[in-house]
N, C-alpha and C positions, 0 to 999 in steps of 0.2 A: 509431479517434485523433482523429478530430475532431467526435465527440462530447464526449471528453474532452478534448478541446482547451477546449471550450464549456464549460462545465465549472467547468476548470480558469477559461474570464474572465470569469459571470461570481460564481463563489466569491469570486475577490478584485477585481473590482468592489463588490460585496458588505461584503467587510472593511472596505477602503477607509471607504464611510457607516460600517460599523453593528456598530466593532472590540471583538462579542461576548467574541467567547475574543484567547486568542494568538495570536503567528504559530505558533511553536509545535504546537497542536494544529491550526490552517490545513494544517500542512505534511501534516500527521500525515493529517484526514481527503482533504488530494484526496492524495497516495503510496496510501492502500487504498482510493482509489475507482479509480484507474492496477491498484494489481492485482490487484480484482476484477473488471474491465470485463476483462480478457486474462486474465487464466482463465475470464471467461463466456462470451468464445471459441476459445482453447481456446486460445490461444502464448504463456498462461499460461509462466513457467522450465518443465524439467524437473526430477518427481522427482529429487530426490537418495540414494546407498546412504549407507544411516548409518553415522558417521564407528567404525572402530572399535575408538580408546580410547575412546570411549565409553560401551563392551559399563560391563554391571557384570559387578566380577570372582566369581569360582568361587565361594562357601559353603567355606565351611574343613569 
């Protein structure tokens, strides 16, 4: 978590000095990096069961 927070601070400071990306892209970058870090650590969200309402209808 500390590593991601340091990454977040660095990204924000760099973005303030060089706003090449828009706000949405920076937010998605930070969120995706957090998701990846959590997944790599084994502490990501557990897999969910498929939604039964999304199953394909049987062929006729």
